[in-house]
N, C-alpha and C positions, 0 to 999 in steps of 0.2 A: 504494500500500500504506500503510494507516494503522495504525501500530503504537501500541497504547495503553500507557499507563504501567502499567496493571494487568497486562497481558501480560508486560511487561518485568520487573515486580516478581516475578511468579510464576517467571520464569526465573532471577532473582537468588536467590530463596529456594531453588529446586532446586539451583543451583550451590553455595550455601553449605551446604546439607544434605549434598551429596556431599563437599565439602571437609572438613566436620566429621567425617564418618564415616571418611574416609581418615586424617585427623590423629589421631583417637581410636585407631583400630586400630594406627597406627604407634607411638603412645606406649605402648600396651599391649605391643606386641612388644618395644620397647626396654626397658620396665620388666621384662619377663620375662627378657630377656637380662641385664640388670643384676643380677638376683637368682638367676640360674641357677648351680648348683653348679659347672658346668664352667668358669665364668668367674671363679672365685675367683682372687685374685692368687697367682701362683706365686713372685713375688719382690717386693721393694719397688719395682721399676721397672715392674711389670705393672699397667697402669691400665685394662684393658679394661672391667672392671665399673664403675669410676668414670666412664669416658667414656660408657658406655651409660646410666648414671644421669642424667648431664647431658643427654644426648640425649632421654631419656624426659621429663625435666622441661621442656625447651624445647618439645617437641612437645605436651605437655599444656597448656602456657601458650598455644600457638597455637590448640589446639582450644578452649580456654575463650574466647579472644577471638573466634573464629569463632562459637561458640555465642551469645555476647552480640550480635554483629552479626545473627545469624539471628533472634534474638528481636525486635530492633528492626525488621528488615525485615518480619517476620510481622505485627507490630502495625500498621505502616504500610500493608501490603497489606489487612489486615482493616478498617482505618478507611476506606480508599478503597472497598473492596467494599461495606461497609455504607452508605456515603454514596450509592453508585450504586444500591443496592437501594431506598433511600428516595427516590430520584429527586433527591437533592441534587446540584446542580451548583455549582461554585465561582462564586458570584455575584461578578462582577467589573465594575467600572465601566470606561468606555472607556479610561481611563488605564492600567489594569492588565491589560487583555486581552492575552494572548500573552506575558506577562513570564516569563522563565525563572526557575524556582525549584526547590527540592528536589522530585524526582519528575518533572521535565520530560524529555521525549525531544527531543533537539536534533540537527538535521542541520547540519553545517558543510561549506562548500566550502573545501577546503584545496588550492589550486592547481587541478589538473585533477580531483582526487578529491573525492568526497562521503563523509564519515564520519558515523556516527551515535553519539551519546553519550547516556547516561542520567545525570542528576544524582542520585546516590544519597545515602545517609546517610553514616556515618563509615567504612564499609568500601567500598573500590573498588579499581580497578587490575586488573580482570579483564574478560574478554569473555564475553558470553552470546549465543546464537543464538536469534533470535525470528523466526518466519515466514520463515526462509531468510536473514535479514539478521544480520550481526554487529554487535553494539552494545557499545561500551566503557562499562563502569560507572565513573563518576568519583566519588571521595569528594567530598563538598561542601566539604571543606577543601583540595582539590587546587588547584594554581595555575590550571589550565585552568577548573575549575568557578568559581573566584574571578573569572575574566574574564567568564564567561557569566552568572552569577547577576545578575538585575535587568535584563538586556538583552532586546531584542525581535528579531524577524525583520528581517533587513537590516543589523543592526549588524555592525561589523567588530571582529575581535580582532587583537591584535598578535603573540602568541607561542603557537602557530605562527600565521603570518599567514593569515587566512581571514575568511569571512563566514558569518553565521548565515542559512541558507536556509529552515529550517522549525523550528517549535516545537510540540510536542504534549504 
């Protein structure tokens, strides 16, 4: 099974769209609760409205950060799709062939298990399902991505201990 990065990127975009919608709806619900007449303070110790306002603000901030990530991933996917339509392949010399970089799909052998990872942009830390396989999306600034970037198939990593068995 050869999972392409374009397929993984499409799954990441779908995941982020769903996350954004969920966060946006939650922030709207909390905002409505914060401004609802029934939640007005009944005493100086009643903080329901204030707490709902803080919750709405936090959820709105998360929704905004997700929207930013979604824009970045959409641009990345669009650039890859356009390059593929033009027939552009990443011209690599022999020294750079198979080097892990942002957008790579990497399979690691971790003990008896094989795990698949996608080196994403600045948003990561979630799983997507692609063609029946679970792929963990890593932020390129994560410690594991830091160990993987620039390496090739066969290289070893220290934490968690494992070996790179495939790069796509």
